C-alpha positions as CSV (number, residue, x, y, z in Angstrom):
1,M,0.1,0.1,0.0
2,K,2.8,2.5,0.9
3,K,4.6,1.8,-2.4
4,K,1.4,2.5,-4.4
5,Y,0.8,5.8,-2.2
6,M,4.6,6.7,-3.1
7,A,4.3,5.8,-6.8
8,A,1.2,8.0,-7.0
9,I,2.9,11.0,-5.4
10,F,6.0,10.5,-7.8
11,L,3.7,10.4,-10.7
12,Y,1.7,13.5,-9.8
13,G,4.8,15.4,-8.8
14,S,6.4,14.5,-12.0
15,A,3.4,15.8,-14.0
16,L,3.2,18.9,-12.1
17,F,6.9,19.5,-12.5
18,M,6.5,19.0,-16.4
19,L,3.4,21.4,-16.6
20,V,5.1,24.1,-14.5
21,G,8.3,23.6,-16.7
22,S,6.4,24.0,-20.0
23,F,4.8,27.3,-18.9
24,T,8.1,28.5,-17.5
25,Y,9.9,27.6,-21.1
26,A,6.9,28.8,-23.2
27,G,7.0,32.3,-21.4
28,K,11.1,32.4,-21.9
29,E,10.6,31.4,-25.6
30,K,8.7,34.6,-26.3
31,E,11.1,37.1,-24.8
32,G,13.1,37.4,-27.5
33,F,10.4,38.1,-30.2
34,T,9.8,41.9,-29.8
35,S,10.8,43.5,-33.1
36,G,7.0,43.7,-34.2
37,E,8.2,43.0,-37.8
38,V,9.4,40.1,-39.8
39,D,13.2,39.8,-38.9
40,F,15.7,37.5,-40.7
41,M,18.0,36.6,-37.8
42,E,21.6,35.6,-38.2
43,L,22.9,33.1,-35.9
44,S,26.7,32.5,-35.0
45,S,26.4,28.9,-35.0
46,P,26.8,27.1,-38.3
47,V,23.3,26.4,-39.5
48,I,21.9,25.8,-43.1
49,S,19.4,28.5,-42.8
50,N,18.8,31.2,-40.1
51,P,15.5,31.6,-38.2
52,V,12.9,34.1,-39.2
53,E,10.8,35.9,-36.5
54,L,7.2,36.5,-37.6
55,P,5.2,38.9,-35.7
56,E,1.9,37.8,-34.2
57,K,-0.3,40.1,-36.4
58,N,1.4,39.4,-39.8
59,D,-0.9,38.2,-42.5
60,Q,0.4,34.9,-44.0
61,L,-0.1,33.5,-47.5
62,R,0.9,30.0,-48.2
63,F,1.6,28.4,-51.6
64,S,1.8,24.6,-52.1
65,T,2.6,22.6,-55.0
66,I,4.3,25.4,-57.1
67,A,5.1,23.4,-60.3
68,P,7.8,24.0,-62.8
69,P,6.2,25.7,-66.1
70,L,6.0,23.9,-69.2
71,M,8.7,25.1,-71.6
72,V,8.1,23.0,-74.7
73,G,4.8,21.2,-74.9
74,D,5.7,18.9,-77.7
75,G,9.3,18.2,-76.4
76,E,10.7,14.8,-76.6
77,N,11.6,14.2,-73.0
78,T,11.4,15.6,-69.6
79,Y,14.6,17.9,-70.1
80,E,12.9,19.5,-73.5
81,R,9.5,19.9,-71.9
82,Y,10.5,21.2,-68.2
83,G,14.3,21.5,-68.2
84,D,16.6,20.2,-65.6
85,T,16.3,20.7,-61.7
86,E,17.9,24.1,-62.0
87,T,15.8,25.3,-64.8
88,Q,12.6,24.1,-63.1
89,A,13.4,25.8,-59.9
90,K,14.0,29.0,-61.9
91,G,10.8,28.9,-63.5
92,I,9.2,28.2,-60.1
93,F,10.8,31.3,-58.5
94,E,9.8,33.5,-61.6
95,N,6.1,32.2,-61.3
96,L,6.1,32.8,-57.4
97,E,7.7,36.1,-58.0
98,A,4.7,37.2,-60.6
99,Q,2.1,35.7,-58.4
100,L,3.3,37.7,-55.4
101,E,3.8,41.0,-57.5
102,E,0.0,40.6,-58.2
103,R,-0.6,41.1,-54.4
104,D,1.7,43.7,-54.0
105,L,4.2,41.5,-52.2
106,S,7.7,40.3,-53.1
107,L,10.4,37.6,-52.8
108,S,11.6,39.5,-49.8
109,D,8.1,38.7,-48.1
110,V,9.0,34.7,-48.3
111,T,9.7,33.6,-44.9
112,H,10.0,29.8,-45.4
113,L,10.3,27.4,-48.4
114,R,9.7,23.6,-48.5
115,V,11.5,21.9,-51.5
116,Y,11.1,18.3,-52.8
117,I,13.6,17.3,-55.3
118,V,13.4,14.0,-57.1
119,S,16.3,11.7,-58.4
120,D,17.4,12.8,-61.8
121,S,18.8,10.3,-64.2
122,N,21.2,13.1,-65.7
123,N,22.4,13.6,-62.0
124,G,23.7,9.9,-61.5
125,G,20.0,9.1,-60.4
126,E,20.5,11.5,-57.3
127,P,18.4,14.5,-56.5
128,D,20.2,17.6,-58.1
129,F,20.4,19.7,-55.1
130,D,23.2,21.7,-56.4
131,G,21.0,22.7,-59.3
132,F,18.1,24.0,-56.9
133,F,20.8,26.0,-54.9
134,A,22.1,27.5,-57.8
135,A,18.6,28.8,-58.8
136,Y,17.8,29.7,-55.2
137,E,21.0,31.9,-55.0
138,E,19.7,33.8,-58.0
139,F,16.5,34.7,-56.3
140,F,17.5,34.9,-52.7
141,D,20.6,36.5,-51.5
142,A,21.8,34.0,-49.0
143,E,25.3,35.5,-48.5
144,E,23.7,39.0,-47.4
145,K,21.1,37.2,-45.4
146,E,18.7,40.1,-46.2
147,L,16.4,37.9,-48.4
148,S,17.1,34.4,-47.1
149,P,14.1,32.7,-46.0
150,T,14.3,29.4,-43.8
151,H,14.1,26.5,-46.0
152,T,13.7,22.7,-46.0
153,V,15.0,20.7,-48.7
154,V,14.4,16.9,-49.2
155,G,14.9,14.3,-51.6
156,V,11.7,12.2,-52.4
157,D,11.0,9.1,-54.3
158,R,8.3,10.8,-56.7
159,L,6.2,13.8,-57.2
160,I,2.4,13.8,-58.5
161,D,3.8,14.6,-62.0
162,P,6.5,12.1,-63.1
163,E,8.3,14.8,-65.4
164,W,8.5,17.3,-62.4
165,L,12.0,17.1,-60.9
166,I,11.3,19.8,-58.2
167,E,8.3,21.0,-56.2
168,I,8.3,24.0,-53.9
169,E,5.9,25.2,-51.1
170,A,6.1,28.5,-49.9
171,V,5.1,30.8,-46.9
172,I,4.8,34.3,-47.2
173,S,4.4,37.0,-44.3
174,S,3.6,40.6,-44.8
175,S,2.4,43.2,-42.3
176,S,0.5,45.0,-45.3
């Protein structure tokens, strides 16, 4: 009986500790978010992309399945119809840029990209990450960090259209 009582006290105590700890952590988590505008932060640690602070009252726009544009409809293969990974990525970014301009937004409002890249037979059967990043660097100034959204880039087995080598999702945040 005494063991059951001790176990119950331990479980309730642990639960209370975790609950209080999470509220304490949640409170500390928000201390650094004070600028009130989108802030592309730079960290001193080696990370692939730096965090972006989004103010609570900013509007968000999300694009999913941004596909590469068709270049030549009667091309004989994927590369003639859509291009390689770099060409497809450039087409996607140009399309995204045009869509944003229609809404009085720009690529500087992009805060996150999620990128899916499939294996490319012209790249040794591997996803062409270098091709994507070459296109990315033309549209987002990664060195200056002025226009560098966070991003997740993953290699996947396939996309909905077997001729696409890349598909991108984008999150846009604006105070306008």
